[in-house]
Wavefront OBJ file of the C-alpha trace (Angstrom):
o trace
v 104.946 -35.979 105.827
v 105.682 -32.283 105.999
v 107.294 -32.243 102.524
v 104.047 -33.264 100.807
v 101.491 -30.503 100.207
v 98.034 -31.454 99.052
v 96.333 -29.325 96.449
v 92.954 -27.602 97.216
v 91.246 -30.188 94.985
v 92.860 -33.124 96.886
v 91.934 -31.611 100.260
v 88.379 -31.013 99.058
v 88.033 -34.619 97.852
v 89.320 -36.006 101.145
v 87.080 -33.719 103.165
v 84.054 -34.656 101.057
v 84.701 -38.394 101.373
v 85.177 -38.076 105.128
v 81.899 -36.190 105.466
v 79.957 -38.801 103.490
v 81.265 -41.634 105.658
v 80.522 -39.668 108.850
v 76.995 -38.682 107.817
v 76.104 -42.189 106.692
v 76.925 -43.478 110.173
v 74.507 -41.095 111.881
v 71.875 -40.495 109.199
v 68.921 -41.700 111.373
v 69.702 -38.790 113.753
v 69.725 -36.437 110.792
v 66.213 -37.301 109.662
v 64.853 -37.113 113.230
v 66.270 -33.659 113.847
v 64.827 -32.403 110.528
v 61.387 -33.785 111.261
v 61.359 -32.428 114.823
v 62.566 -28.978 113.715
v 59.873 -28.769 111.000
v 57.032 -29.273 113.540
v 55.187 -26.156 114.633
v 53.097 -25.119 117.665
v 53.526 -28.315 119.681
v 52.194 -26.420 122.684
v 48.735 -27.020 121.216
v 49.133 -30.663 122.197
v 49.678 -32.442 125.464
v 52.643 -34.853 125.724
v 50.181 -37.767 125.721
v 48.552 -36.525 122.489
v 51.972 -36.135 120.846
v 52.942 -39.672 121.857
v 49.702 -41.087 120.460
v 49.822 -39.130 117.193
v 51.879 -41.047 114.577
v 52.735 -37.821 112.775
v 54.042 -35.863 115.767
v 57.329 -36.429 117.536
v 58.185 -35.727 121.163
v 61.896 -36.465 120.781
v 64.417 -38.396 118.705
v 63.559 -41.777 120.254
v 59.822 -41.206 119.707
v 60.536 -40.195 116.115
v 62.673 -43.269 115.394
v 60.063 -45.572 116.929
v 57.188 -44.117 114.869
v 59.223 -44.200 111.653
v 60.123 -47.830 112.282
v 56.519 -48.793 113.070
v 55.190 -47.128 109.919
v 57.960 -47.851 107.427
v 60.337 -50.335 108.980
v 64.109 -49.851 109.088
v 63.893 -48.211 105.659
v 62.055 -45.309 107.308
v 65.274 -44.283 109.078
v 66.973 -43.711 105.767
v 64.374 -41.808 103.691
v 66.104 -39.197 101.553
v 69.612 -40.467 102.335
v 70.862 -40.278 98.720
v 70.089 -36.556 98.153
v 71.196 -35.845 101.719
v 74.586 -37.476 101.158
v 74.848 -35.743 97.768
v 74.190 -32.478 99.562
v 76.733 -33.334 102.258
v 79.383 -34.366 99.722
v 78.836 -31.275 97.579
v 78.743 -28.983 100.594
v 81.932 -30.301 102.145
v 83.754 -30.578 98.853
v 82.915 -26.946 98.052
v 83.789 -25.822 101.587
v 87.153 -27.582 101.822
v 87.998 -26.478 98.265
v 87.322 -22.816 98.954
v 88.808 -23.067 102.443
v 92.070 -24.339 101.025
v 92.101 -21.599 98.368
v 91.362 -18.666 100.700
v 93.972 -19.961 103.136
v 96.520 -20.165 100.358
v 95.721 -16.630 99.203
v 95.990 -15.334 102.778
v 99.307 -17.100 103.403
v 100.709 -15.836 100.085
v 99.817 -12.241 100.999
v 100.853 -12.588 104.641
v 103.953 -14.817 104.602
v 105.162 -13.543 107.991
v 101.983 -14.487 109.844
v 102.685 -18.170 110.485
v 100.113 -18.470 113.291
v 96.631 -17.121 112.406
v 94.538 -15.409 115.076
v 91.069 -16.666 115.926
v 89.502 -13.759 114.108
v 91.452 -14.524 110.928
v 90.544 -18.232 111.116
v 86.841 -17.356 111.556
v 86.947 -14.840 108.707
v 88.597 -17.226 106.277
v 86.107 -19.938 107.246
v 83.149 -17.583 106.723
v 84.366 -16.581 103.234
v 84.832 -20.220 102.273
v 81.391 -21.194 103.597
v 79.651 -18.288 101.818
v 81.229 -19.229 98.470
v 80.326 -22.893 98.895
v 76.692 -22.174 99.840
v 75.953 -20.414 96.576
v 76.942 -23.516 94.641
v 75.366 -26.263 96.743
v 72.143 -24.570 97.930
v 69.798 -26.320 95.378
v 70.864 -29.812 96.542
v 70.371 -28.840 100.181
v 66.906 -27.430 99.459
v 65.766 -30.562 97.636
v 67.191 -32.816 100.381
v 65.360 -30.973 103.167
v 62.115 -31.024 101.166
v 62.382 -34.822 100.682
v 63.092 -35.468 104.372
v 60.023 -33.521 105.541
v 57.545 -35.002 103.023
v 57.486 -38.727 103.775
v 54.354 -40.433 102.373
v 52.202 -42.547 104.697
v 53.167 -45.852 103.044
v 56.753 -44.804 102.387
v 56.527 -45.991 98.792
v 55.331 -42.888 96.976
v 58.048 -40.485 98.063
v 59.052 -38.269 95.124
v 62.477 -38.737 93.574
v 65.250 -36.175 93.678
v 64.360 -34.915 90.188
v 60.602 -34.960 90.903
v 61.148 -32.890 94.020
v 63.352 -30.433 92.070
v 60.657 -30.069 89.375
v 58.007 -29.508 92.014
v 60.019 -26.717 93.642
v 60.812 -25.047 90.297
v 57.188 -25.353 89.173
v 55.883 -23.684 92.304
v 58.543 -21.057 93.033
v 60.551 -20.780 89.807
v 64.263 -21.539 89.478
v 65.073 -19.276 92.424
v 63.069 -21.610 94.637
v 66.084 -23.945 94.612
v 67.930 -21.269 96.531
v 65.255 -20.971 99.247
v 66.914 -20.073 102.513
v 70.080 -18.733 100.848
v 70.066 -15.588 102.983
v 69.848 -17.492 106.234
v 72.434 -19.945 104.908
v 74.828 -17.098 104.274
v 74.238 -15.946 107.838
v 74.836 -19.527 108.935
v 78.289 -19.461 107.398
v 79.206 -18.419 110.955
v 78.571 -22.045 111.995
v 81.350 -23.784 109.982
v 83.591 -20.750 110.459
v 83.129 -20.983 114.244
v 83.632 -24.777 114.046
v 86.784 -24.759 111.951
v 88.137 -21.612 113.496
v 87.694 -23.072 116.986
v 89.215 -26.374 115.849
v 92.264 -24.621 114.409
v 92.647 -22.466 117.503
v 92.304 -25.372 119.944
v 94.735 -27.386 117.842
v 97.225 -24.560 118.083
v 96.731 -24.045 121.829
v 96.443 -27.608 123.050
v 98.718 -29.415 120.601
v 101.082 -26.605 119.579
v 99.879 -26.722 115.946
v 100.713 -30.412 115.655
v 100.375 -31.435 111.996
v 99.025 -34.973 112.447
v 96.611 -35.544 115.336
v 95.677 -38.965 116.670
v 92.165 -40.328 116.174
v 91.129 -39.463 119.755
v 92.562 -35.957 119.510
v 90.833 -35.203 116.204
v 87.500 -36.557 117.428
v 87.627 -34.608 120.718
v 88.504 -31.278 119.101
v 85.816 -31.846 116.484
v 83.182 -32.514 119.118
v 84.062 -29.442 121.206
v 84.212 -27.153 118.150
v 80.847 -28.264 116.741
v 79.101 -28.137 120.120
v 79.924 -24.470 120.535
v 78.956 -23.577 116.961
v 75.634 -25.442 117.093
v 74.397 -23.871 120.346
v 75.196 -20.373 119.041
v 73.498 -20.768 115.631
v 70.576 -23.092 116.499
v 67.758 -20.535 115.936
v 69.058 -19.896 112.420
v 69.349 -23.607 111.718
v 65.688 -24.000 112.760
v 64.530 -21.145 110.540
v 66.455 -22.548 107.564
v 64.548 -25.877 107.830
v 61.213 -24.020 107.991
v 62.027 -21.909 104.909
v 63.242 -24.849 102.843
v 60.182 -26.888 103.792
v 58.222 -23.897 102.471
v 54.694 -24.994 103.393
v 54.226 -25.833 107.045
v 51.067 -27.273 108.577
v 50.266 -25.199 111.670
v 47.907 -26.667 114.303
v 45.894 -24.410 116.592
v 44.009 -25.670 119.640
v 40.525 -24.156 119.979
v 38.353 -24.663 123.074
v 34.614 -23.967 122.757
v 33.734 -21.548 125.605
v 30.217 -22.958 126.009
v 30.696 -26.710 125.715
v 34.356 -26.868 126.687
v 34.954 -29.106 123.701
v 38.490 -29.074 122.338
v 39.180 -29.202 118.623
v 42.299 -28.761 116.481
v 42.324 -26.603 113.359
v 45.070 -27.193 110.817
v 46.154 -24.426 108.429
v 49.043 -24.123 105.971
v 51.557 -21.354 106.341
v 54.509 -20.316 104.191
v 57.677 -18.863 105.681
v 59.901 -16.750 103.435
v 62.419 -15.021 105.757
v 64.314 -16.206 108.812
v 63.038 -13.169 110.785
v 59.473 -14.310 110.097
v 60.314 -17.847 111.219
v 62.017 -16.731 114.432
v 59.167 -14.371 115.320
v 56.529 -17.065 114.754
v 58.361 -19.718 116.791
v 58.948 -17.200 119.594
v 55.214 -16.310 119.701
v 53.960 -19.916 119.572
v 56.601 -21.887 121.500
v 58.370 -19.213 123.534
v 62.055 -18.398 123.658
v 63.000 -22.041 124.266
v 61.217 -22.896 121.042
v 64.078 -21.225 119.170
v 66.223 -24.151 120.306
v 63.660 -26.740 119.361
v 65.324 -29.937 118.278
v 68.592 -28.842 119.893
v 69.440 -32.251 121.356
v 69.057 -34.241 118.077
v 70.807 -31.398 116.262
v 73.705 -31.460 118.684
v 73.842 -35.247 118.752
v 73.950 -35.463 114.994
v 76.184 -32.425 114.378
v 78.628 -33.144 117.125
v 79.052 -36.839 116.389
v 79.348 -36.146 112.618
v 81.903 -33.418 113.218
v 83.927 -35.657 115.457
v 83.903 -38.449 112.897
v 84.502 -35.958 110.075
v 87.692 -34.588 111.585
v 88.781 -38.063 112.655
v 88.210 -39.570 109.161
v 89.651 -36.496 107.424
v 92.895 -36.552 109.424
v 93.342 -40.305 108.832
v 92.426 -40.132 105.117
v 94.790 -37.217 104.675
v 97.631 -39.108 106.326
v 96.866 -42.215 104.254
v 96.743 -40.185 101.003
v 100.103 -38.548 101.795
v 101.628 -41.966 102.489
v 100.302 -43.204 99.158
v 101.820 -40.218 97.349
v 105.203 -40.849 98.992
v 104.989 -44.541 98.089
v 104.260 -43.640 94.449
v 107.208 -41.247 94.380
v 109.516 -43.940 95.819
v 108.307 -46.459 93.249
v 109.036 -44.007 90.425
v 112.573 -43.621 91.745
v 112.969 -47.404 91.804
v 113.418 -47.538 95.547
v 110.359 -49.707 96.134
v 110.198 -53.138 94.563
v 106.797 -54.798 94.215
l 1 2 3 4 5 6 7 8 9 10 11 12 13 14 15 16 17 18 19 20 21 22 23 24 25 26 27 28 29 30 31 32 33 34 35 36 37 38 39 40 41 42 43 44 45 46 47 48 49 50 51 52 53 54 55 56 57 58 59 60 61 62 63 64 65 66 67 68 69 70 71 72 73 74 75 76 77 78 79 80 81 82 83 84 85 86 87 88 89 90 91 92 93 94 95 96 97 98 99 100 101 102 103 104 105 106 107 108 109 110 111 112 113 114 115 116 117 118 119 120 121 122 123 124 125 126 127 128 129 130 131 132 133 134 135 136 137 138 139 140 141 142 143 144 145 146 147 148 149 150 151 152 153 154 155 156 157 158 159 160 161 162 163 164 165 166 167 168 169 170 171 172 173 174 175 176 177 178 179 180 181 182 183 184 185 186 187 188 189 190 191 192 193 194 195 196 197 198 199 200 201 202 203 204 205 206 207 208 209 210 211 212 213 214 215 216 217 218 219 220 221 222 223 224 225 226 227 228 229 230 231 232 233 234 235 236 237 238 239 240 241 242 243 244 245 246 247 248 249 250 251 252 253 254 255 256 257 258 259 260 261 262 263 264 265 266 267 268 269 270 271 272 273 274 275 276 277 278 279 280 281 282 283 284 285 286 287 288 289 290 291 292 293 294 295 296 297 298 299 300 301 302 303 304 305 306 307 308 309 310 311 312 313 314 315 316 317 318 319 320 321 322 323 324 325 326 327 328 329 330 331 332 333
């Protein structure tokens, strides 16, 4: 297969298709991690109160149960269409720019056959930054839809309605909410793909075609590291894209001892503001709120993504070779 080189467009299409398949498999985890990360000041509640409140979620299992009770199985897939569109666009753009920057680097540095970890991370960061500028609006709309589920599940705004609402409130630039933190988060895919490339080189001597198990294992390890490192930024991005967050404060009357909860709305515009607020209300561990569903979703998706991508790439190359053989008259159908 070494004599067949895929174009950046072909690699982007394969990567995008693989990401859509992988994310469809684990979408329920995606919506739970978004809902959990968008909750604020859970310390105001006891665990019992959280469990009894249908709009608060203690963990992924609790979230899935409450969504199922309120909306049925359909509740696990709210916002899946814009989410998959965002995923497809994001991965297509990333793999497209990743292939291009790699090609440019290899053209200018023909002697450097094996790239260092720093080079891999840098190329990945450039590709991720370029892709974010193009796909940010879809990501913003998707996050907004996931965090605004109506009580009956029937009146959820459409993709276009959500877009109009964002533009009407914040102007056209509102579609790029969280762009700054997203650009900082380019370190996540760059760490992921840089680590994957480095581990592939170290453990498998740069082997061109990995097995399903090898691809999945390297994908899981790579994404696990990247997610833990960048989790506080992922959390702040969700808060910014949600825009308006309902904050609950627990107030105890000093004379009667009566407890009441006061809800206020708060807007977050910068990731520094988000991180500072979460730190003050939930402590340092609050910066990793929703880490388990985030890791579960991200790691499994990444494992499937690399697995599907490797297999789709190999299949695509075989198809190209078959077509070439047919054109030469060496294959009779």
